[in-house]
C-alpha positions in Angstrom: -21.9 37.5 42.6 -22.4 41.2 43.5 -20.7 43.5 40.7 -20.6 47.5 41.0 -21.0 48.9 37.4 -19.1 52.4 36.6 -20.1 53.8 33.2 -16.9 55.8 31.6 -15.5 58.0 29.5 -12.3 57.1 27.2 -10.5 58.6 29.7 -11.5 56.2 32.7 -13.5 58.7 34.5 -17.2 58.3 35.8 -20.1 59.6 33.6 -22.8 58.0 35.7 -23.4 57.0 39.3 -22.2 53.6 40.3 -24.7 50.8 39.9 -24.9 47.4 41.4 -26.2 44.4 40.4 -26.1 40.6 41.1 -25.1 38.8 37.8 -23.2 35.8 36.5 -19.9 37.3 35.4 -18.4 41.2 35.0 -19.4 41.1 31.2 -22.9 39.9 31.6 -23.1 42.6 34.6 -22.1 45.1 32.2 -24.2 43.8 29.5 -27.6 44.2 31.5 -26.9 47.9 32.9 -25.7 49.2 29.8 -27.7 47.6 27.2 -25.1 46.7 24.6 -22.3 44.1 23.8 -19.2 44.4 25.6 -15.9 42.8 25.4 -12.6 42.8 27.9 -10.1 43.8 24.8 -10.3 47.1 23.1 -9.5 50.3 22.6 -9.2 53.4 25.0 -11.6 55.1 23.2 -14.1 52.5 23.1 -14.0 52.2 27.0 -17.6 51.5 28.4 -17.6 50.7 32.4 -15.1 49.8 34.7 -16.5 46.5 36.9 -15.8 45.8 40.6 -16.1 43.2 42.5 -14.5 40.6 45.2 -12.8 37.5 44.1 -13.7 34.3 45.7 -10.8 34.8 48.1 -12.3 38.5 48.7 -9.6 40.3 46.8 -11.1 43.5 45.2 -11.0 43.5 41.6 -11.7 45.7 38.7 -12.1 44.8 35.1 -12.6 47.4 31.9 -14.9 46.4 29.3 -15.3 47.7 26.3 -18.0 48.9 23.5 -18.1 45.7 20.9 -17.1 46.6 17.4 -19.8 45.5 14.8 -18.3 43.5 12.0 -18.6 44.8 8.6 -19.7 48.8 9.7 -17.2 51.3 8.9 -15.3 52.6 12.0 -15.9 56.6 12.6 -11.9 56.8 14.1 -10.8 54.9 10.8 -8.3 56.6 9.2 -9.1 55.8 5.8 -10.5 58.6 3.2 -13.3 58.2 1.7 -13.5 59.8 -1.8 -14.5 59.3 -5.4 -12.0 56.4 -6.1 -12.9 54.7 -2.9 -16.5 55.7 -1.9 
């Protein structure tokens, strides 16, 4: 299936020209173009791309994909404060 990938900032605004690619799924298309893991659920600040395609019925469809969080890594947006007691 043909997918159009639009790399976005956290507000959903395009930050690069759209790229079209043939792939098995929107997730695979974005992963190939962005060269990073993506997921369909996430925080607005982690928005990576919007993927546009036509469903099998021909209905225009858009999926937002988010950067995957690596388990075990500190979240740079975490509210936890680091100090001598919890460094």
